[in-house]
Structures are given as C-alpha cells and as structure tokens.
N, C-alpha and C positions, 0 to 999 in steps of 0.2 A: 398441603394447602389446596391442591387441585380437588381433593375429595370434599373439603369444606366449601369451596366455591360451587362445586356441582350440587351439593346438598342445598345450599342457599338458593341456587337457581331453581331447583326442583320445588322448594318451598314456595317461592314467589309465583311460580306458574301453576302449582296444583291447588294452593289455598283458595284463589278466586274461583277455580272450577268447583271445588267442594262447596264453597260458600254459595255458588249459584245453584248447585243441586239442592242444597238445604233450603234456599229461598224458594225454589220452584216447588219443592215437595211440601213445605210447611206454610207457604203463602207469605212471600216477602212483603212487608208493609212499606209502601212507598211514602214519600213526604205527603203531608206535613209531619215533621217530628222535631224535637229539640236535641241538642247535643252539647257535651262538655268535652273540651280538648286539652291535652297536655302535650308539650313538645320540648325537645332539647336539641342543641346543636352548637354551631359556632357563628360568630359575627365579626365584622370588620368595618371600621370607619375609614373610608378612603382619605388618605392624607398625602398632599402634594409635597410635603417637606420631610417626610420620614419614610423609612422602609416599611411598606405595608405588610410584608411577610412576618414582621415582628409584632404586629398589633392584632392578630387573631385572638379572640377570647371566647370562653364558653358563654352560652346564653340559654335562656329558658322562657317558655311562654305558657299562658293559660288562656282559654277562650270559652265563651258562652254564646250559643247561637241557635238558629232555627232555620231549617229548610222549609220554605213555604210551598214549593212545588218541586217536581223533578229537575227543574232548570234553575230556579232562583232561590237564594238564601241570604242570610246576613248574620254577622257575629260581632260581639264585643271582645276585643283582643288586647292582651297585656303582654309586653315583652320587655326583658331587661335583666340585669343583675349588675355586672360591672363591665367596664370597657377600658380600652387603651388608646392613647394617641401619642404623638411624638413631635419633637421640634428638631431643627437642623443644627442645634448646638447642645452642649452638654449641661444637664442640670446638676445640682449639687448631689454627689454620690449616686448618680444615675447615668444610664447610657443614652439619654435623649428621649426616653418615653416615660409616660406617667399614667397612673390609673385614676379612674373616677367611677362613680355610680350613676345609673340612669334607669328610668322606666319609661316606656312608650305605651300609651293607650290609644286605641283607634276603633272606629266603627267601620267595618269592612262589608262590602257587597260581594257575594259569591255567585258566580255564574258557571254552571256545569256545561262545559263545551261539548261533552259527549252527547248528553240528552238534548242540548240546544240544536246541534246539527245532525244528530242521529235520528233513528226512527223508533227507538224503544225508550221506555221510561226508566230502565235500570240496566247497568252494565257492570261486569265484574271488576273493571278498572275505570275510574272516572277522573277526568282532568278539569280542574277548576281555574277560572280566571279570578284574581283577587284584586280589588281596588278599594281604598279607604282613605279617610281623613281622621286626624286626631291631634294629640299633643305629646310633646317629649319633655320630660322633667329630669334634670341632672342635679345631684346633691352631694354633700360631703366633699366639696372641692377646696375647702380652705387650706388643707394640708398641702395640696398641689401648689397653691400660691406661694407658700413659704419655701417650696423646693425650687422655684424658678431662679435661674441664675441672675445675678445683679445686672441691671441694665437691659433686660430682655424687653421685647415689645409685644408680649402675648396679650391678646384681647381679653377684656373682662377679668383680668387676673385677680382683681380685688373683690370678685363676687363669689359667694358660696353656692347659691341656688340659681338655676337658670331655667327658663321656660322657652319653648319654641313650638310652633305648629308643625305637624308632621303629615306628609302625604305618602301613600304606599301603593305600589303595584307589584304583582307577583303571580306565580303559578303554583298550584297545589295538586298533588296526586293522592287519590284516596282508593284504598283496596279494602273492600269489606271482608271481614274474617268470619264473624257470625252476625246474627240479626242486630245485636246491640253494640257491636264493636267494629271499628275500622282502623287500619294502619294508614298513616299519612306521611307524605314527604312534601316539604314546602320550601320555596325560595322566594324571598322578598327583597325589594329595593326601596329603602325609606329615604325621603328627602325632607330635611327640616328647613323651615323658612319663617319669616315674619316674627323673629324673636331672637333672643340670645342663645347661640348654640352652646352645647355642653362642653366642647373642647376649646382650648385656648386659641387654636389656630383657625377657629371658625369654619371647620370642615362640616359639610352639610349632607353628604351621601353616606349611607350605611347599608351593607348587605348582610342578610341573615340566611342561613341554610339550616333547616331543622327537620327532625323526624319525630313522630309521636303517635298518639292514639286518640281517637274520637269515641266517646261513650254516648250512645244514642238512647233517648227515652222520650216519653210523652207522645207515643204514636196514637193516632186517632183510632179508637176501638171500632171493631166491626159491629154492625147493627145486629142485635140479638135476634135469633130465630124463635118464633112463637112455639111454645111447647105443644106436643100432640096430646090431646085429651085422653085420659086413662079412666077406665071404669072402676067401680068400687072394689072389684075383685082383683084388680091389678092388671087386667088384660086391656089391650087397646080397643077402643070403641069401634074402630073401622074393621080390623080383621082379627082382633083378639089374639094376635101372635106377638110374643115378646121379641121375635126376630125383627119385627118392623121397627122397634125402638132403635136397634143397632143400625138399621138401614136408613134411619132418618137423615135426610140430606143436610150437609153442612155448607156454609157459605162464607166467603171472605169479600172484603171490599178493597178495591184498588183505585188509584187515581190516574187516569189517562190524560196525557197532554195532546190536545187536538190543534193542529196547525191549520190555518185558513188564510185566504186572500182577503184583505180589507181593501175594498175598491172605492176610490173617490175620484172626483173629476175637478180639474182646474181649467181656468180660462186661458186660452192662448190666442194671440192675434197674428194676422198675416195680411199682406197686401193682396188685393184682388183687382183684376182689370177685365174690362169687357169691350168688345168691338162689334158693332152691328152696321150693316149696309142696307140702305133702301135704294133700289134701282128704279129708274123712271123710263117711260117711253119717250119718243120724240115729242117735243113741245109740251111735256107734262111736268107738273110740279106739286100736284096735290098729295097730301099725306094724311091717311086715316089714322086716328088715334087707336083704332083696334088692330092696326098692323102688327104682325107677329114680332117684328123687330122692336117696335115701340114697347110692346108688352114685355119683351125680354129685358129691355133696359130698366123699365119700371120695377120689375120683379127683382133684378139685381140690386137696385138701390135700397130695397127693404132690409137687406141683410148686412149692410155695411155702414160705417161711420166715416165722417170727414170726406164725403163723396164730392167728386168734381166731374163735370160733363163738358166735353167740347164737341162742336158740330162743324163739319167742313163739307161744302157742297161743290159739285163740278158740273161741267157740260162737255159734250163730245165735240171734237174739232171738225168732224166731217159733216156736221149739220149746222146750218145757220151761220151767222156772222159773229165776230168776237163781241160786239155790243149786245146782240140778242142773247148770246150764250151767257154773258155775264149777268144779264137780268134774270134768265132762267135759274142759274145757280143760286142767285140771291133769294129768289122765291122758294127754291127747294130748301135752303138752309133755314129760312124764317118759318116755313110751314112745318119743318121737322121739329123746330123748337116748340112751336105752338102745340103740336100733337103730343109732345112729352108733357107739357104743362096740363093739357086736357086730361092726360092719363094720371095726373096726380103728382108729377115731379115738381119739387120746389124750384121756382125760377132762380133762386139765389145760388143754386149749385151748378147752374149752366154758366160756366165761367167764360166761354169763348164761342162765338158763332161767326164763321167765315164763309165766304164764297169766292171761288177762284175762276169761274167762267171756264174757258178752254185754255187758259194760260198754263195749266198743269194737267197732265193726263196720268192719273194714278195707275191705270191698268193698260196693258197692251191691247186688249180687246176694245175696240172703239165704243161698242154699245154699252160696255160696263162703265164708261166714264160719265154717263148720265146718272149720277149717284150722289147720295148724301151719306156721309160716314159719321157715325156716332161713336165716340170713345169715352169710356167711363173708368174711374179709379176710386178705390175706397179701401178701408181697413175692416177686415172681417174677423169676428170673434168666434172661436170654436171651443169645444170642450175636449180636453185631453185626459185620457184615462190614466189614473195613477194607482198602482197595485203595491200594497205593503204587506209583508208577511207578519202575522200575529198568531198568538196561541191563547187557548183557554184550557182550563182543567175540568175534567168531568169525572165524577165518582161513579164507578161501575161495581155492581154486586154480582159475583159469579159463584157458581156452585163448584165445590172441590171434591165431591164424591157422589 
C-alpha cells in the first residue's frame, strides 16, 4: 500500500512538471480555446430527517465550455443520474430511504484564481472558482409515492415530475497532462429554490465531489509565416543555400494578460472655515476693499457652497471712553461689511454684523483689540482619486528558434 501511495504521489508531482516542459518546448497555446469535460464521483442530498451516511450515491457530469482568457471562462454543465433521500419512519418493505432520478443543468462562470492573482498566464496546477445558475428536474417518482407508508405527510407525494431552480458554488482543480487533455477535481454545493424540490422532504442542499478529464480543442491558430521565395533551380534567391530553408525562423502566438490601474475621480464634500482679522490704529475705522484680509475672504467664498459670514468689531479700553469706543467699533464693523460687498461678496451671506465697543477684549494685548474679526464657513467640494484593478489581453507573436 505504501508503494502505491508513493507512486501516486510521484505521478501527481511529475506529470505537471513534464507537461510544463512540453508546453515550454512546443509552445503552449493559451486561451481562448474550447473544452469538453466528463466527470464521475459521489453526491449527497443533505437531509435533516435521515442518516446522511446512507444517502451517498454515484453521480456523473458532462460539460461544454470555453476559456475566453487565461482568467475567465464559462461552461454548460449537466449533472445527475439517481439519488437517495429518506424519512424518519419506515416505508413499505424499506428501511426509510427511497430512490429517485434527477438531472441538473446550469450555466457556470469559471474564474482561474491562479492567473487572476498570479503574475503568469499559465501554471502547472490551476484552481478555479465556479458559480452558476440553472434548473433541476426530477422524474420517475410515481413508484416512490406508492411506497410511502399510509398516513405520511411527505410533500408533493402525488407528483411524478418536479422542477426547481438551482444555484451553484464550488472549487475546481485542473492539472494539465498534455496540450489537449487535463485532469480535474471538483467539489460543488447546489441549492435548489423557487420550485418543487425533487425529494419528498423538500431538502434543498446537495453536495457533489467528482474527478474527470477535460478535452481541449479549438485553439486559435498561429499566424502563418510568409514563405521565402525560391528560384527556378530550387535554391534560395537570397543566399542560394538550402541550409537557409531549415534555418527559417518559426513563430508562435500567445495571449498575455496585462493588469493596469483604472483611475477615476469622485466628488467628496467637507466643511471649511476661515478667520481673518483687520487691525486699526487709534481713532481709525476705514477699511480698503483691496486689503489682503478682505481679498482672502472673497477668494475663500469662491470655492465653497452654503457660505455664511459673521463680522464682529471691537475697540481697546485704554483709549477713549466707552461711548466713543462703541461708535468706533460700529464704524469698523459696518465698513468691513461694505469692503466685502465692494469686493464682490453677496450681501445675503453676511448673516451677522456686531460691534462690542470696549465691553469685550478678545486679546490680552491692548492694541490688538482695535480689530474687526471676520469668520466664514462653507462646504467645499473636492475630487477624490479612485483606483480599480483591471486587465486586458494582448496577443504577442514571438520567435521560437
């Protein structure tokens, strides 16, 4: 037994290496190509009312498909023969399980995870993700109805044929043997829904495990190489040497998968604020609309939406009287507002204009309290870079000798 296991292990490890050498020496033809597959194995319909170890049955599959690129393919897949299920009470002359026939057909998408995440277009062993949709058909169940014990509550027991939709996910392993043949291992989980299930207990989940072969055909032919002109006496026109015919270069065509970053931009919004201060001398209140602070506020408003502006003016305590200072702070606030309007600011967004005189001192430095403070708020829209990984295929013609 140990010898047989060792030989099987050697076969599985050496065949892909030999296949790779052959592909490299003779020019492995990458997708696109067509394939026909046959598989055989076991299946089991999961049953909550019966011992699942007693419901394993043989199963077989055939498929027709195409690999469009080293990454993506599709197939039409048919699976079925017969099945078993069971109930938690004894049927007439049975031990609680019964047989029925079924076939499942589905259209499956195939994604090669090795070439999807790897850096090469061909690997000696490839792992595929399988996902598909289709239909399940059960038939010749009338005999099962007659075998049901009296008084049972089996669902649809009076129906012979039943249809249901089928969804599938699974994983498949492919090992190339020669250019036109691959060995496959596959495990699938089928879920039937939106119809009458084929088993009386309405079980919906089915597992299949199969091994088989894929026969490949329909490769895209290499572009022919133009023949070298030969003279009437049989020698080459260029060097009149027959050795040149044997040395004529040969070419093959392969398809490379090229990954690239697809860059787009989307709009994103964020709150923005601005604060500017205009300082005044003693007994001064004039504001020029060309002032740098006024210009900065006007420039800020160009890039935002839903903007709001507030203006608050002050006077210092150490100069003048409270009444005089209140008047100066009022002039400073109003002239600041007017300077903004002269600069092109919409008056409607100036929501509040206040003057505090010397009742409040915003700064510890006395001279700084002769000030008009402008505060602005708005919503800014920016562009955010979005990068998505995509791929395209490219046909490459290369010389092989």
